[in-house]
C-alpha positions, 0 to 999 in steps of 0.5 A: 340234678346232683353234680357228677362225681369225679372219674374213679381213676381221677379220684384214685390218682389224686388220693395216691398223689396226696398220700405221696405228698403226705409221706414225703412231708412227714418223713414217712419212709415206710409209708412212702414205700408202701405206695409202690408195688413190690417190683416197682420202677422209680426213675428219679431222672431220665439219666439215672438207672431206675430204682427197683423194688420197695427196698430201693424206694425206701432207701431213697425216701431215707436219703430224702429225709436226711437232706430235706426238712420242712417239705411242702408238696403240691400237685396238679393232675394233667392226665388220668390216662395215662396218669401224668401230674405236675408236682412241686415242693419247697423244703429246707436243704439240711446241709446248708439250711437253704430254702429250695423249691422244685417243680417237675412232672410225674409219669405214672402207672399203677397195678390192679391194687392201686400201687404205683408200678412205675414212676418216671419223674423230671424235675428242676430245683432252685437252687440245684441240690447238692445230693443225688440218689 
């Protein structure tokens, strides 16, 4: 008997997270924004107003490109329904050339086309970043 294939929702979530990481690692702002629905909400912090729409998300990606170099992204899916993932990254802070690592959690929702309609994240960086969105 052939092994069962992963749940389609799990494959879609893993594929989306891989694309998110690839866009972040390669400074692909347009590719990053294309992962989101036109009216998506992106909350980088529970205390900040969410970014709304792909223009705001593309601007956020541009800000990350200016402050982070050599990004390496990883993730682990915690739940498919609802979509929750642990994520982490290491990068070089371009302001002071300091190596930085971060770990966090994504709580996601998707539209019928597989684009992210809401991303809420909680993260901590070591050392803490000198910039915020």
